[in-house]
C-alpha positions as CSV (number, residue, x, y, z in Angstrom):
1,M,0.0,0.0,0.0
2,S,1.5,3.3,-1.0
3,K,1.8,6.1,1.5
4,E,-0.8,8.0,-0.4
5,I,-3.3,5.1,0.0
6,A,-2.3,4.7,3.6
7,H,-3.1,8.4,4.4
8,W,-6.4,8.1,2.4
9,L,-7.4,5.1,4.3
10,D,-6.6,6.8,7.6
11,D,-8.7,9.8,6.6
12,L,-11.6,7.6,5.7
13,L,-11.4,5.6,8.9
14,E,-11.6,8.8,10.9
15,E,-15.2,9.1,9.9
16,I,-16.1,6.3,12.3
17,E,-16.2,7.3,16.0
18,G,-14.6,5.2,18.6
19,I,-12.2,3.2,16.5
20,V,-8.5,2.6,17.1
21,V,-6.3,2.0,14.1
22,R,-3.0,0.1,14.3
23,R,-1.0,-0.2,11.2
24,K,0.7,-3.6,11.3
25,S,2.6,-3.1,8.0
26,S,2.3,-1.2,4.8
27,R,-0.4,-3.7,3.7
28,R,-2.1,-4.7,6.9
29,V,-4.2,-2.6,9.2
30,R,-5.9,-3.6,12.4
31,V,-9.0,-1.6,13.4
32,D,-10.5,-2.0,16.9
33,V,-14.1,-0.9,16.6
34,P,-17.1,-0.8,18.9
35,A,-19.5,-3.6,18.0
36,D,-22.3,-1.3,17.1
37,A,-20.1,0.6,14.6
38,L,-19.0,-2.5,12.7
39,P,-21.7,-2.4,10.0
40,A,-20.9,1.3,9.2
41,L,-17.2,0.5,9.0
42,L,-17.7,-2.5,6.7
43,E,-20.0,-0.4,4.4
44,L,-17.4,2.3,4.3
45,L,-14.6,-0.1,3.5
46,Q,-16.5,-1.9,0.9
47,G,-18.3,1.1,-0.8
48,R,-15.6,3.8,-0.7
49,A,-12.3,2.0,-0.2
50,G,-12.6,-1.1,-2.4
51,Y,-12.4,-3.7,0.3
52,I,-14.7,-6.1,-1.6
53,H,-13.4,-9.5,-0.5
54,L,-14.3,-10.9,2.9
55,S,-11.5,-13.4,3.3
56,A,-12.4,-14.7,6.8
57,I,-14.3,-14.1,10.0
58,S,-12.5,-15.5,13.1
59,C,-13.5,-15.8,16.7
60,V,-11.4,-15.7,19.9
61,D,-13.0,-16.8,23.2
62,W,-11.7,-14.6,26.0
63,I,-13.0,-16.8,28.8
64,D,-11.5,-14.7,31.6
65,D,-13.0,-11.5,30.1
66,D,-16.3,-13.2,29.5
67,E,-16.2,-12.0,25.9
68,F,-15.9,-13.2,22.3
69,E,-13.7,-11.3,19.9
70,L,-14.9,-11.4,16.3
71,V,-12.3,-10.5,13.6
72,Y,-13.5,-9.6,10.1
73,H,-10.7,-9.8,7.5
74,V,-11.4,-7.8,4.4
75,W,-9.1,-7.5,1.3
76,S,-8.8,-4.8,-1.3
77,Y,-7.6,-6.0,-4.8
78,E,-7.0,-2.4,-5.7
79,S,-4.5,-1.5,-3.0
80,H,-3.4,-5.1,-2.2
81,S,-4.1,-4.6,1.5
82,L,-5.9,-6.2,4.3
83,V,-8.0,-4.6,7.0
84,S,-8.8,-6.7,10.1
85,A,-11.8,-5.2,12.0
86,H,-11.9,-6.4,15.7
87,I,-15.0,-6.3,17.8
88,R,-15.8,-7.7,21.2
89,I,-19.2,-9.0,22.3
90,A,-20.5,-10.5,25.6
91,R,-20.3,-14.3,25.8
92,E,-23.9,-14.3,27.0
93,P,-26.0,-14.2,24.9
94,G,-23.1,-14.4,22.4
95,V,-25.2,-13.1,19.5
96,Y,-24.2,-10.6,16.9
97,L,-25.8,-9.5,13.6
98,S,-24.9,-11.0,10.3
99,V,-22.9,-9.2,7.7
100,Y,-24.3,-11.4,4.9
101,D,-26.0,-8.5,3.2
102,L,-22.6,-6.8,2.7
103,Y,-20.5,-9.9,2.1
104,Q,-22.3,-13.1,1.0
105,P,-19.3,-15.4,2.0
106,A,-20.1,-14.4,5.6
107,A,-22.7,-17.1,5.7
108,F,-20.1,-19.8,5.7
109,F,-17.9,-18.1,8.4
110,E,-20.8,-17.2,10.6
111,R,-22.2,-20.7,10.5
112,D,-18.8,-22.1,11.3
113,I,-18.4,-19.8,14.3
114,H,-21.9,-20.7,15.5
115,E,-21.1,-24.4,15.3
116,M,-17.8,-24.0,17.2
117,Y,-18.9,-21.5,19.9
118,G,-22.7,-21.9,20.1
């Protein structure tokens, strides 16, 4: 990702309140986002930044914190970069909304997480 694209992405991400951006490398960005802001972030990344490929959704069970961490990995073929959006939700009820309307491959990942974590 060129510096120009990196700055453009940073400027775009500033539109979402409450996020923390951590640049992992020139082509990888970690975004910690409040759970209620995730749909807006994914819409922004898909619609205005070209992150059209959902490559995975992963889940971490933070037992001691009584939380699940869901990580949405989205890829841009234009900038050859990956954004990983991290949210945390309570283990009980352990329910979060589907992002299928934005990324159809989410159905597979969401079903897999449900089968593994309930």
